[in-house]
BALOBA-1460 file (C-alpha; in Angstrom, 3 decimals):
// residues 189
<rec num="1" residu="m" x="-21.814" y="-3.286" z="28.168"/>
<rec num="2" residu="s" x="-19.600" y="-1.297" z="25.798"/>
<rec num="3" residu="t" x="-20.526" y="-0.069" z="22.354"/>
<rec num="4" residu="y" x="-18.534" y="0.230" z="19.162"/>
<rec num="5" residu="r" x="-20.070" y="1.819" z="16.061"/>
<rec num="6" residu="g" x="-23.561" y="1.198" z="17.431"/>
<rec num="7" residu="r" x="-22.854" y="-2.440" z="18.253"/>
<rec num="8" residu="n" x="-23.168" y="-3.608" z="21.861"/>
<rec num="9" residu="i" x="-20.196" y="-5.550" z="23.157"/>
<rec num="10" residu="p" x="-20.747" y="-7.512" z="26.384"/>
<rec num="11" residu="w" x="-18.466" y="-6.610" z="29.287"/>
<rec num="12" residu="h" x="-16.905" y="-10.101" z="29.423"/>
<rec num="13" residu="v" x="-16.015" y="-9.862" z="25.705"/>
<rec num="14" residu="y" x="-14.711" y="-6.291" z="25.841"/>
<rec num="15" residu="h" x="-12.527" y="-7.118" z="28.841"/>
<rec num="16" residu="g" x="-11.731" y="-10.620" z="27.691"/>
<rec num="17" residu="v" x="-9.139" y="-12.384" z="25.591"/>
<rec num="18" residu="p" x="-9.963" y="-12.755" z="21.894"/>
<rec num="19" residu="p" x="-10.519" y="-16.380" z="20.855"/>
<rec num="20" residu="g" x="-7.231" y="-17.979" z="19.834"/>
<rec num="21" residu="w" x="-5.099" y="-15.267" z="21.472"/>
<rec num="22" residu="r" x="-4.467" y="-16.615" z="24.947"/>
<rec num="23" residu="a" x="-0.795" y="-16.276" z="25.845"/>
<rec num="24" residu="e" x="-0.099" y="-19.997" z="25.555"/>
<rec num="25" residu="q" x="-1.855" y="-20.112" z="22.157"/>
<rec num="26" residu="m" x="0.323" y="-17.270" z="20.842"/>
<rec num="27" residu="v" x="3.473" y="-18.985" z="22.099"/>
<rec num="28" residu="a" x="2.429" y="-22.278" z="20.482"/>
<rec num="29" residu="e" x="1.610" y="-20.619" z="17.143"/>
<rec num="30" residu="h" x="4.886" y="-18.689" z="17.259"/>
<rec num="31" residu="a" x="6.748" y="-21.994" z="17.677"/>
<rec num="32" residu="r" x="4.698" y="-23.611" z="14.880"/>
<rec num="33" residu="l" x="5.706" y="-20.733" z="12.582"/>
<rec num="34" residu="g" x="9.373" y="-21.373" z="13.407"/>
<rec num="35" residu="g" x="9.916" y="-18.259" z="15.500"/>
<rec num="36" residu="s" x="13.331" y="-17.759" z="17.037"/>
<rec num="37" residu="f" x="12.545" y="-14.892" z="19.422"/>
<rec num="38" residu="a" x="12.184" y="-15.960" z="23.047"/>
<rec num="39" residu="l" x="8.516" y="-14.984" z="23.216"/>
<rec num="40" residu="g" x="7.555" y="-16.984" z="26.308"/>
<rec num="41" residu="i" x="4.710" y="-15.993" z="28.571"/>
<rec num="42" residu="p" x="5.934" y="-12.938" z="30.424"/>
<rec num="43" residu="t" x="4.926" y="-12.105" z="33.943"/>
<rec num="44" residu="p" x="2.420" y="-9.279" z="33.770"/>
<rec num="45" residu="v" x="3.832" y="-6.002" z="35.069"/>
<rec num="46" residu="e" x="0.433" y="-4.503" z="35.863"/>
<rec num="47" residu="i" x="-0.770" y="-4.807" z="39.396"/>
<rec num="48" residu="e" x="-4.293" y="-3.803" z="38.435"/>
<rec num="49" residu="s" x="-6.743" y="-4.498" z="35.677"/>
<rec num="50" residu="p" x="-10.470" y="-3.919" z="35.516"/>
<rec num="51" residu="h" x="-11.812" y="-5.601" z="38.654"/>
<rec num="52" residu="s" x="-14.584" y="-7.441" z="36.891"/>
<rec num="53" residu="v" x="-12.418" y="-8.983" z="34.179"/>
<rec num="54" residu="p" x="-13.580" y="-12.606" z="34.139"/>
<rec num="55" residu="e" x="-10.070" y="-14.004" z="33.708"/>
<rec num="56" residu="q" x="-7.883" y="-11.250" z="35.086"/>
<rec num="57" residu="k" x="-4.637" y="-13.247" z="35.029"/>
<rec num="58" residu="g" x="-5.307" y="-14.621" z="31.524"/>
<rec num="59" residu="w" x="-6.141" y="-11.115" z="30.275"/>
<rec num="60" residu="l" x="-2.925" y="-9.679" z="31.703"/>
<rec num="61" residu="h" x="-0.853" y="-12.529" z="30.200"/>
<rec num="62" residu="y" x="-2.536" y="-12.011" z="26.799"/>
<rec num="63" residu="r" x="-1.844" y="-8.284" z="26.865"/>
<rec num="64" residu="q" x="1.775" y="-8.690" z="27.923"/>
<rec num="65" residu="t" x="2.397" y="-11.417" z="25.313"/>
<rec num="66" residu="v" x="1.049" y="-9.184" z="22.524"/>
<rec num="67" residu="r" x="3.455" y="-6.514" z="23.756"/>
<rec num="68" residu="r" x="6.258" y="-9.084" z="23.502"/>
<rec num="69" residu="l" x="5.265" y="-9.695" z="19.875"/>
<rec num="70" residu="a" x="6.271" y="-6.093" z="19.223"/>
<rec num="71" residu="d" x="9.659" y="-6.778" z="20.822"/>
<rec num="72" residu="g" x="10.037" y="-9.820" z="18.575"/>
<rec num="73" residu="v" x="9.190" y="-7.789" z="15.467"/>
<rec num="74" residu="r" x="11.884" y="-5.278" z="16.466"/>
<rec num="75" residu="a" x="14.321" y="-8.189" z="16.848"/>
<rec num="76" residu="g" x="13.589" y="-9.291" z="13.276"/>
<rec num="77" residu="d" x="11.589" y="-12.420" z="14.090"/>
<rec num="78" residu="a" x="9.405" y="-13.276" z="11.081"/>
<rec num="79" residu="a" x="6.960" y="-15.329" z="13.174"/>
<rec num="80" residu="c" x="6.361" y="-12.362" z="15.486"/>
<rec num="81" residu="a" x="5.752" y="-10.158" z="12.430"/>
<rec num="82" residu="e" x="3.203" y="-12.638" z="11.086"/>
<rec num="83" residu="l" x="1.389" y="-12.799" z="14.421"/>
<rec num="84" residu="a" x="1.439" y="-8.995" z="14.649"/>
<rec num="85" residu="i" x="-0.208" y="-8.775" z="11.229"/>
<rec num="86" residu="r" x="-2.794" y="-11.361" z="12.236"/>
<rec num="87" residu="y" x="-3.597" y="-9.382" z="15.379"/>
<rec num="88" residu="i" x="-4.083" y="-6.189" z="13.375"/>
<rec num="89" residu="e" x="-6.290" y="-8.072" z="10.890"/>
<rec num="90" residu="l" x="-8.320" y="-9.529" z="13.762"/>
<rec num="91" residu="h" x="-9.503" y="-5.991" z="14.557"/>
<rec num="92" residu="y" x="-10.608" y="-7.172" z="17.982"/>
<rec num="93" residu="i" x="-12.669" y="-4.563" z="19.771"/>
<rec num="94" residu="g" x="-11.748" y="-4.873" z="23.401"/>
<rec num="95" residu="s" x="-10.057" y="-3.180" z="26.286"/>
<rec num="96" residu="y" x="-6.586" y="-1.943" z="25.315"/>
<rec num="97" residu="a" x="-6.719" y="-3.665" z="21.889"/>
<rec num="98" residu="g" x="-6.362" y="-0.420" z="19.928"/>
<rec num="99" residu="y" x="-3.209" y="0.481" z="21.831"/>
<rec num="100" residu="l" x="-1.796" y="-2.968" z="21.142"/>
<rec num="101" residu="r" x="-2.570" y="-2.632" z="17.417"/>
<rec num="102" residu="a" x="-0.890" y="0.791" z="17.345"/>
<rec num="103" residu="r" x="2.212" y="-0.621" z="19.012"/>
<rec num="104" residu="l" x="2.386" y="-3.518" z="16.558"/>
<rec num="105" residu="a" x="1.868" y="-1.249" z="13.541"/>
<rec num="106" residu="s" x="4.650" y="1.013" z="14.779"/>
<rec num="107" residu="t" x="7.105" y="-1.881" z="14.929"/>
<rec num="108" residu="l" x="5.987" y="-3.344" z="11.579"/>
<rec num="109" residu="k" x="7.146" y="-0.148" z="9.810"/>
<rec num="110" residu="h" x="10.695" y="-1.454" z="10.038"/>
<rec num="111" residu="a" x="10.001" y="-5.154" z="9.507"/>
<rec num="112" residu="a" x="10.843" y="-7.131" z="6.391"/>
<rec num="113" residu="l" x="7.406" y="-8.080" z="5.077"/>
<rec num="114" residu="d" x="6.779" y="-10.444" z="2.207"/>
<rec num="115" residu="e" x="4.398" y="-9.522" z="-0.616"/>
<rec num="116" residu="s" x="1.483" y="-11.439" z="0.904"/>
<rec num="117" residu="q" x="1.868" y="-9.704" z="4.261"/>
<rec num="118" residu="r" x="2.199" y="-6.295" z="2.633"/>
<rec num="119" residu="r" x="-0.926" y="-6.898" z="0.576"/>
<rec num="120" residu="r" x="-2.920" y="-8.193" z="3.557"/>
<rec num="121" residu="l" x="-2.126" y="-5.064" z="5.548"/>
<rec num="122" residu="h" x="-3.004" y="-2.808" z="2.610"/>
<rec num="123" residu="d" x="-6.289" y="-4.648" z="2.056"/>
<rec num="124" residu="h" x="-7.155" y="-4.440" z="5.759"/>
<rec num="125" residu="f" x="-6.451" y="-0.708" z="5.994"/>
<rec num="126" residu="a" x="-8.354" y="-0.065" z="2.757"/>
<rec num="127" residu="a" x="-11.381" y="-2.033" z="4.000"/>
<rec num="128" residu="l" x="-11.433" y="-0.048" z="7.237"/>
<rec num="129" residu="c" x="-11.346" y="3.216" z="5.284"/>
<rec num="130" residu="l" x="-14.116" y="2.113" z="2.944"/>
<rec num="131" residu="r" x="-16.254" y="1.269" z="5.991"/>
<rec num="132" residu="g" x="-15.476" y="4.661" z="7.487"/>
<rec num="133" residu="e" x="-13.575" y="3.199" z="10.430"/>
<rec num="134" residu="q" x="-10.492" y="5.067" z="11.490"/>
<rec num="135" residu="p" x="-9.970" y="4.379" z="15.188"/>
<rec num="136" residu="h" x="-7.223" y="6.128" z="17.136"/>
<rec num="137" residu="e" x="-4.558" y="3.604" z="16.081"/>
<rec num="138" residu="f" x="-4.948" y="4.773" z="12.480"/>
<rec num="139" residu="k" x="-2.229" y="7.351" z="13.171"/>
<rec num="140" residu="e" x="0.235" y="4.449" z="13.301"/>
<rec num="141" residu="y" x="-1.568" y="2.604" z="10.506"/>
<rec num="142" residu="f" x="-1.041" y="5.582" z="8.189"/>
<rec num="143" residu="r" x="2.671" y="5.643" z="8.984"/>
<rec num="144" residu="l" x="2.954" y="1.941" z="8.153"/>
<rec num="145" residu="w" x="0.618" y="2.160" z="5.161"/>
<rec num="146" residu="r" x="2.649" y="4.953" z="3.548"/>
<rec num="147" residu="r" x="5.673" y="2.625" z="3.590"/>
<rec num="148" residu="i" x="3.987" y="-0.457" z="2.159"/>
<rec num="149" residu="a" x="1.241" y="0.688" z="-0.226"/>
<rec num="150" residu="r" x="1.771" y="0.727" z="-3.966"/>
<rec num="151" residu="p" x="0.691" y="3.952" z="-5.729"/>
<rec num="152" residu="s" x="-1.654" y="2.001" z="-8.013"/>
<rec num="153" residu="e" x="-3.360" y="0.388" z="-4.988"/>
<rec num="154" residu="l" x="-3.923" y="3.772" z="-3.413"/>
<rec num="155" residu="d" x="-5.237" y="5.186" z="-6.697"/>
<rec num="156" residu="d" x="-7.737" y="2.310" z="-6.918"/>
<rec num="157" residu="l" x="-8.836" y="2.877" z="-3.322"/>
<rec num="158" residu="l" x="-9.280" y="6.607" z="-3.862"/>
<rec num="159" residu="a" x="-11.343" y="5.932" z="-6.988"/>
<rec num="160" residu="s" x="-13.582" y="3.580" z="-4.988"/>
<rec num="161" residu="m" x="-13.995" y="6.172" z="-2.280"/>
<rec num="162" residu="r" x="-14.901" y="8.909" z="-4.773"/>
<rec num="163" residu="a" x="-17.758" y="6.719" z="-6.052"/>
<rec num="164" residu="s" x="-19.499" y="6.841" z="-2.655"/>
<rec num="165" residu="p" x="-21.625" y="9.675" z="-1.246"/>
<rec num="166" residu="d" x="-19.372" y="12.464" z="0.030"/>
<rec num="167" residu="g" x="-16.554" y="10.500" z="-1.540"/>
<rec num="168" residu="e" x="-14.561" y="13.396" z="-2.986"/>
<rec num="169" residu="r" x="-14.041" y="14.890" z="0.456"/>
<rec num="170" residu="q" x="-13.202" y="11.520" z="2.014"/>
<rec num="171" residu="a" x="-10.788" y="10.638" z="-0.797"/>
<rec num="172" residu="a" x="-9.052" y="14.020" z="-0.529"/>
<rec num="173" residu="r" x="-8.678" y="13.605" z="3.227"/>
<rec num="174" residu="l" x="-7.296" y="10.076" z="2.863"/>
<rec num="175" residu="a" x="-4.890" y="11.162" z="0.124"/>
<rec num="176" residu="s" x="-3.636" y="13.928" z="2.355"/>
<rec num="177" residu="r" x="-3.097" y="11.542" z="5.264"/>
<rec num="178" residu="l" x="-1.206" y="9.157" z="2.988"/>
<rec num="179" residu="g" x="0.980" y="11.919" z="1.583"/>
<rec num="180" residu="k" x="-0.407" y="11.820" z="-1.958"/>
<rec num="181" residu="e" x="-0.468" y="15.015" z="-3.984"/>
<rec num="182" residu="p" x="-3.890" y="16.708" z="-4.138"/>
<rec num="183" residu="a" x="-3.843" y="16.490" z="-7.953"/>
<rec num="184" residu="a" x="-3.589" y="12.705" z="-7.631"/>
<rec num="185" residu="c" x="-7.019" y="12.717" z="-5.986"/>
<rec num="186" residu="m" x="-8.800" y="14.432" z="-8.816"/>
<rec num="187" residu="p" x="-10.758" y="12.356" z="-11.291"/>
<rec num="188" residu="g" x="-8.866" y="11.771" z="-14.528"/>
<rec num="189" residu="k" x="-5.469" y="12.585" z="-13.026"/>
């Protein structure tokens, strides 16, 4: 049993494959989206994984295929970028998932995103902040977020944060991490 923010996560879920994200499902969805990158199902390079993973081979294929999504984003494949965004939005809490999200966010910084994708990422990051969730991959999220967020969206988010208990401090910290001027955090500015 693992825990995340006070919630128990069964071992088979934490060390499992998120529903809809098996390697063959990602490849099929990539094709349905018209992807041109040769995503395929790569041979896992790891020789070990947690011994009690229920589907060790499936877990390794899932993990390696998500890594390949990052390669596809770097190659400019729009379908890989869409799947990368979906994976980040999924916010799956499982073994290695945070590292995968960080890798995808890092590659999305240089991707051509449409307005819907940009907005979805902003909304996802904002929701995590409002819930007080900033897992380790947020370092990469902030780098991506600074590139895609509109100043008015960030101002609205900071105003929402200030309305909560201890909100001034949280809003100032978030503004600092997003590279906004301290004066921009103050009410009425």
